N, C-alpha and C positions, 0 to 999 in steps of 0.2 A: 504493500500500500504506500510505497514511497512516493512522495510528490503530492499526496493528497492532504488536504487541510481538514481541521475539525468541522463537522457538519457538511462536508462535501457529500454529494449524493451518488450512489452507485446503482446503475440500472441492471437488474438481474431477472432471469427467467426461471421461475420455480420448477417448471416441468416442460418437456417437449420443446427443447431449445430450438428456436428458429434463427438461423438457417441450418444448424449442424445436426440437430436431433440428439446431441450428446448431453446427457443430464448428469448432475452431481449425485452421488449417493447420499443417503441421510447422514452418514458419518462425515462425509466431505462438507455438507452443509453446516454441520455442527462446528467444524473447524473454521470454515469461512466466516460464519457469523461471530465467532469469538474474535477473529481478527478485525472484523468490522466494528465490534463494540468497543474495543480498546481505544482507538483514536476518535471515538464518537462520530463515526460516519453514519449516514442515513441511507438504508436500503430502499430502493424503489422496485417493488416486485411487480413485474408485468406478466400476468397469468392469462394467456389467451386460449390455451388448449386444455383446460382442466378436464380430466376424465379420459383423455386420449393416451396418457402415459401408463399409469397403473390403475388408480381409481380416484374418486373425488377427494377422499381424505389424504391418501398418500401423495397425490400430486400437489397438495397444498402444504406439505410438511414444512418447507422452508419458511412460509408465512407464519404458521402456528409457532414454530420454534423461535422465530424472531420476536413474536409477541410475548412468548413465555419468558424470554431473556430480558424483557423490559426495553427492547429497542424501539425508538420511534420508527415507524415504517409507513411508507406509501404503498398502496396496492391498487393496481388497475386490473380489472377483469373484463373480459369480453364474452358476449354470447353470439358473436358473429359465426363462430365455427361450431361450438358444441350445441347450439340451439338453432343453427342454420338461419340466422338472421343477418345475413351479409348486407342486404340492401338497407336494413334499418340501423346497422352499426350501433347496437345496443351494448352497453357495458356500465361499469361503475368505477368510481374512484373513492377508495376508503383511506383514511389517515388515522393511524393509531398514535395517540399522543400520551406523554407521561403524566399529564395532569388535566383535570377538567377545565381549568382556566386556559391552558394552552389549546385544548381542543376547541373551546369556544372562539378563540382568536383565529385559529386556522379555518374554522367553519366560516367565519366572517370574511376572510380573505378569499376563500373558494367562491362564496356568493358574489363577491366583488368581481372576480374573474369571469364567472359564468354570465353575469349580467352583461358584460361587455363583449362576450364572444357570441352568444346565441340567445340569451334570455329564456326562450321557451323552445326546447328541442321538439322534434316530432314525437308524438306520444304512443303511436301504434305499437312499436317494438317493445317499449317499456311495459305496456299493458299485457302483451303476450307473456313476457317474462314473469310479471306479477302473477298472472293466472296460473302458469305452469308451476312455479316454485312455491306457491301457497296452497296448492291442492295436493293432498297426499297421493292420490292415485295418479294424477298427471305427472307429479314429480318422480314417482317411482318408474313410470313408463319412460319418461325422458332419460333418466339415468341409465335404464336398461338399454335404450337405443344408443346412447353415447358409448356404452361398453361394447355394444354390437359393432359399432364403427371402429372402436379401438381394436377389437379382435380381428376384424376384417383387414385393417391395415397391417397388423402384426402377421397375419397369415400371408399377405402379399409380400411382406419383407422376407419371410421364410421361403416362399416360393421363388422369389427373385434370387435369393442367395443360393438355393439348391440348384437352380438351372445354371447359374454362372459357374458354380463349382464343377458341375458335370461338363459344361462346355469347355472349361479351361483347366481341366484336371491335370494336364501335362505342364502347365505353367505355374510359376511361383506367385500366386495371388491368394490373399487372405480376405475373405468376404465376411468374416464374423462381425465386422463393424455394422453391417446392415441390420442385423437382428439385435445388436446391443443398443442401437439408437431408438429413440421414442418419438412418437408424434407423426405429424403429416409430412415432415421434410427430412431430407438426408443429403449430406455431401457424399457424392459417389467417388470422388477422387479422380475423375476424368479430367484430362487436360482440355484447354480451350479448343485445340485442334480436334480432339476426339468428340467433343460436344458438337462442333460444326459438322463433322462427318455424320453423326447421328441425325442431325437435322436434314442435311442435304441428300444423304443416301437412303435413309430409312424413315424419314418423317417423324422422328422421335425428338421432342423438344425439351431441352433442359435450359436452365439459366447458364450463362457462359462460365460462371464459377463452379459449375457441376452440381448445383443444387437441384434435387429432384423432388417433385411433389408425390410422395408415396400414396396419397389418397387417390391419385388419378389411375393407379394400377387396379385392374380387376381380372377376373378369371378369363376374360376374352382377349386381353391384350398383354398380360404379364409374360407369357412365353415369347411373344414377338419382341417385346422390349428387352427382355433378358438376352435373347439371341442377337439382337442388334448391338447391345452393349458388348457382348462377347466378341462380336466381329470386329469392332473398333479396338478392343483391347488386344486382339491378336495382331493388329497392325496391318 
């Protein structure tokens, strides 16, 4: 943390890191938060993919741990992905303060900012979230569907890895990283040239830095995508 000053803010992803898909273990979070607490830094936890890693509770481990340690913490959450409200861009900003007096002053500053940015945001998405999260049956259905998507993405990761391993069995490649990563995205490790070949020769599109959206894989295209990746890796 060299070069950081007291009350500097650190932006962190509690789960399903975007763009890498690489998450810290709970033990690593414990260590990191201790390091953050000592110089009195402020963590800003951006949790946009809750439920896509392990489960709702485990994915929020870093947030709960920070609160238990008495750290002041900002938390931004989004329902764009896990409640499929992309067009509504619905989420929330929570701020945990050490005292009630500080919380009141922070709330006043947030109202000040909101008033000047948008005053009254569109309400439809917020109403949907309110209905789903405050009805026991709908909430359980929602969580179950999030976990179904989580499991589908994990299954596609496993399928992609197994095909690549079979296609490139004679070459020195380690694809374990694919299944160690969590969430919707993954760094594949492909070079810019290999990404360009995927696009031009196979019609498979990745970001130039090799980030792949794992959620776009399905049982109909995963074989083709894996074989295309294997082809460019063979050179």
